[in-house]
matplotlib code that plots the C-alpha trace (Angstrom):
import matplotlib.pyplot as plt

x = [-80.2, -78.1, -74.5, -74.0, -74.1, -70.9, -72.7, -73.2, -70.2, -70.4, -74.0, -73.0, -71.2, -74.3, -76.6, -79.6, -82.0, -79.6, -79.2, -82.9, -83.3, -80.4, -81.7, -85.0, -83.6, -81.4, -84.3, -86.7, -84.0, -83.1, -86.8, -87.0, -83.9, -84.9, -88.1, -85.9, -83.0, -84.6, -87.1, -90.4, -91.3, -94.6, -94.5, -93.8, -96.8, -95.3, -94.7, -91.5, -90.4, -92.0, -95.0, -92.7, -91.1, -94.7, -95.7, -92.6, -93.2, -96.7, -95.4, -92.9, -95.7, -97.7, -94.6, -94.1, -97.8, -98.7, -100.9, -100.2, -97.8, -98.8, -95.4, -93.3, -90.5, -92.6, -94.0, -90.5, -89.3, -92.3, -91.6, -88.0, -89.1, -90.0, -87.7, -84.6, -86.1, -85.3, -85.1, -88.0, -85.9, -83.2, -85.7, -87.1, -83.6, -83.2, -86.3, -85.4, -82.0, -83.5, -85.8, -82.9, -81.9, -85.3, -84.7, -81.2, -78.5, -75.3, -73.9, -72.2, -70.2, -69.0, -71.4, -74.3, -72.9, -72.2, -75.9, -76.9, -74.2, -75.6, -79.1, -78.7, -75.8, -75.0, -78.8, -78.7, -75.7, -77.5, -80.4, -77.9, -76.0, -79.3, -79.5, -76.0, -76.6, -74.6, -76.2, -73.3, -72.2, -69.0, -71.0, -73.2, -70.2, -68.5, -71.9, -71.8, -68.2, -68.4, -71.6, -70.0, -66.8, -68.9, -71.1, -68.0, -66.5, -69.7, -69.7, -66.1, -66.9, -70.1, -68.9, -69.3, -72.8, -74.0, -73.0, -75.2, -78.1, -77.4, -76.0, -72.7, -72.3, -68.7, -68.9, -68.7, -66.3, -63.9, -64.1, -63.2, -60.1, -58.9, -59.5, -61.9, -65.2, -68.3, -67.3, -64.0, -65.8, -68.2, -65.4, -64.5, -60.7, -58.6, -56.9, -54.6, -57.4, -59.7, -57.1, -56.4, -60.2, -60.4, -57.4, -58.7, -61.8, -60.2, -58.1, -61.3, -62.8, -59.8, -60.3, -63.8, -62.6, -59.9, -62.6, -64.7, -61.7, -60.8, -64.6, -64.7, -64.8, -63.0, -66.1, -67.9, -65.4, -67.1, -70.7, -69.6, -67.8, -70.1, -69.7, -65.9, -65.9, -68.1, -65.5, -62.5, -64.4, -65.1, -61.8, -60.3, -62.6, -61.1, -57.6, -58.5, -59.5, -56.2, -54.2, -55.9, -54.5, -57.7, -59.3, -62.9, -63.8, -62.1, -63.4, -65.5, -63.6, -64.7, -63.7, -64.2, -66.3, -63.3, -61.4, -64.4, -64.7, -60.9, -61.2, -64.1, -62.0, -59.3, -61.6, -63.2, -59.7, -58.4, -61.6]
y = [-6.4, -3.3, -3.2, -0.8, -3.8, -5.4, -8.8, -8.1, -10.0, -12.9, -13.6, -13.7, -17.0, -18.7, -20.9, -19.1, -20.7, -20.1, -16.6, -15.9, -17.5, -15.6, -12.1, -12.9, -13.4, -10.3, -8.1, -9.4, -8.9, -5.4, -4.3, -5.4, -3.6, -0.5, -0.5, 0.7, 2.4, 4.4, 7.4, 6.5, 7.0, 8.3, 5.7, 2.8, 0.4, -0.9, 1.1, 1.9, 1.7, -0.7, -0.8, -1.8, -4.6, -5.8, -5.6, -7.7, -10.3, -10.7, -10.9, -13.4, -15.5, -15.3, -16.5, -19.7, -20.4, -20.4, -17.3, -15.1, -12.4, -8.6, -7.2, -7.9, -9.1, -11.6, -12.9, -13.3, -15.2, -17.5, -20.0, -20.7, -21.4, -25.0, -25.4, -25.0, -25.7, -22.3, -22.0, -19.9, -19.6, -17.7, -15.3, -14.7, -13.9, -11.4, -9.6, -9.8, -8.3, -5.5, -4.7, -4.3, -1.1, 0.3, -0.8, 0.4, 2.7, 1.3, -2.0, -2.6, -5.8, -7.6, -10.5, -8.1, -7.0, -10.6, -11.5, -8.6, -9.6, -13.2, -12.2, -9.5, -11.1, -14.8, -15.8, -14.5, -16.7, -19.8, -19.0, -18.7, -22.0, -23.9, -22.1, -23.2, -26.9, -27.1, -28.5, -29.8, -28.3, -26.9, -24.9, -23.6, -22.7, -21.0, -19.0, -18.0, -16.6, -15.1, -13.2, -11.8, -10.9, -9.1, -7.3, -6.1, -4.8, -2.9, -1.5, -0.1, 1.3, 2.9, 4.5, 7.9, 7.3, 5.6, 8.3, 10.6, 8.2, 8.2, 4.8, 3.5, -0.2, -0.6, -2.0, 0.5, -1.9, -1.7, 2.3, 2.3, 0.0, 2.1, 5.5, 6.6, 8.3, 8.6, 12.3, 11.4, 9.3, 12.1, 14.5, 12.9, 12.7, 9.7, 10.5, 8.0, 6.5, 6.3, 4.6, 2.1, 1.4, 0.8, -1.2, -3.6, -4.1, -4.7, -7.5, -9.0, -8.9, -10.7, -13.5, -14.2, -14.2, -16.7, -18.8, -18.7, -19.8, -22.6, -23.9, -24.1, -27.9, -28.9, -30.5, -27.0, -24.9, -24.8, -24.6, -21.8, -19.8, -16.9, -16.7, -16.8, -13.8, -12.0, -12.7, -11.6, -8.3, -7.3, -8.5, -6.0, -3.4, -4.1, -4.0, -0.5, 0.7, -0.7, 0.9, 4.3, 4.5, 3.6, 6.9, 6.0, 9.6, 11.3, 8.9, 5.8, 2.7, 1.0, -1.3, 0.0, -2.0, -3.0, -4.2, -6.3, -7.9, -8.6, -10.3, -12.3, -13.6, -14.5, -16.4, -18.2, -19.2, -20.4, -22.3]
z = [-43.4, -44.0, -45.2, -42.2, -39.6, -38.7, -39.3, -43.0, -44.3, -41.9, -43.1, -46.8, -46.4, -45.3, -47.5, -48.6, -46.2, -43.1, -44.2, -44.3, -40.9, -39.3, -40.8, -39.5, -35.9, -36.1, -37.3, -34.6, -31.9, -33.3, -33.1, -29.5, -28.6, -30.6, -28.5, -25.7, -27.3, -30.1, -29.8, -30.8, -34.5, -35.8, -38.4, -36.1, -35.3, -32.2, -28.7, -27.0, -23.5, -21.1, -23.1, -26.0, -23.9, -23.1, -26.9, -28.0, -25.3, -26.8, -30.4, -29.2, -27.6, -31.0, -32.9, -30.7, -30.2, -34.0, -33.8, -36.7, -35.7, -36.0, -37.1, -40.2, -38.1, -36.4, -39.6, -41.0, -37.9, -37.3, -40.2, -39.0, -35.2, -36.1, -39.1, -36.8, -33.5, -32.2, -28.4, -26.7, -23.6, -25.5, -27.1, -23.6, -22.4, -25.2, -24.1, -20.5, -21.3, -23.2, -20.4, -18.0, -20.0, -18.5, -15.0, -14.5, -15.7, -14.1, -12.8, -9.4, -10.2, -13.4, -12.3, -12.8, -16.1, -17.2, -16.8, -19.0, -21.7, -21.4, -22.2, -24.8, -26.8, -25.7, -26.0, -29.6, -30.3, -28.7, -31.1, -34.1, -33.4, -34.0, -37.3, -38.0, -37.1, -33.9, -30.9, -28.8, -25.5, -26.9, -29.4, -26.5, -24.6, -27.7, -28.1, -24.3, -24.2, -27.8, -27.0, -23.9, -25.8, -28.5, -26.0, -24.0, -27.3, -28.1, -24.6, -24.8, -28.3, -27.3, -23.9, -25.2, -26.8, -23.8, -21.4, -23.5, -22.7, -19.2, -19.1, -17.7, -18.5, -17.1, -13.4, -10.5, -8.9, -11.8, -11.9, -8.2, -8.7, -11.6, -9.5, -12.2, -11.7, -14.0, -14.3, -15.6, -18.3, -18.9, -19.3, -22.7, -22.2, -21.9, -18.6, -17.0, -14.9, -17.8, -19.8, -16.8, -16.8, -20.5, -20.7, -17.9, -19.7, -22.8, -21.3, -19.9, -23.4, -24.8, -22.2, -23.4, -27.0, -26.0, -24.2, -27.3, -29.4, -27.0, -27.1, -30.9, -31.7, -34.9, -36.3, -36.0, -37.6, -41.0, -39.5, -37.3, -40.1, -40.1, -36.3, -36.8, -39.3, -36.8, -34.0, -36.2, -37.2, -33.6, -32.3, -34.7, -33.3, -30.0, -31.3, -32.6, -29.3, -27.8, -30.6, -29.9, -26.6, -24.9, -26.4, -27.2, -27.1, -30.0, -32.7, -32.5, -33.1, -36.4, -39.0, -42.4, -44.9, -47.2, -44.1, -43.0, -46.3, -46.3, -42.7, -44.1, -46.9, -44.7, -42.3, -45.3, -46.5, -43.3, -42.4]

ax = plt.figure().add_subplot(projection="3d")
ax.plot(x, y, z, "-o")
ax.set_aspect("equal")
plt.show()
């Protein structure tokens, strides 16, 4: 796993076996996502677009059915499926969520966007809590809400990039309430309607961060330390969007590596 990912420091606190499992899950899910988001590479052994989604569905089936996988990601993941009793349904949700990016470029309501976030982010969390050793209902609730919070933060941070790809994840009903149009967003200026829209979505993301925090059971605090580091790093990203006056166009909100390391250290000391 590259140091460039915001998850890097959160995974460092894990025992070696858990870290290898998490990295295998992350690499597999990233490969599925890249099949839709990234341009096809001549050196890539797997297809992209709808053919890519079909390919990774097959690779997932091979991993769970005990058939030798055809990719490095599948081969890395397969041993951990039985070792940590990883849920097939959650992996299916990830692939279904990625496929949604081929089927639509906009969302009419938050209910529709919530389902997307649940599939592409919360489902990964439900896989990870198995590796962390958490199986209770509160841990599942934590994973669901944290996943939505992280994905909403990603969506806000990447508004400009997503627009360049022809995608608008923010619900159309929210744009209408703020008096904001897609053209306003595409203009790349933090006008008053744009600020109102992004401020509203930041408050919504905060609500899901708070729901995750409230669901965190005391007995799971140490087991979920890696997730809590991830939560703290992404929450700082959200705060930077807010402190910028909701201007997500001039510069991409990011937390520098030294600051991420400091956040990780703080969370480790407080847990």
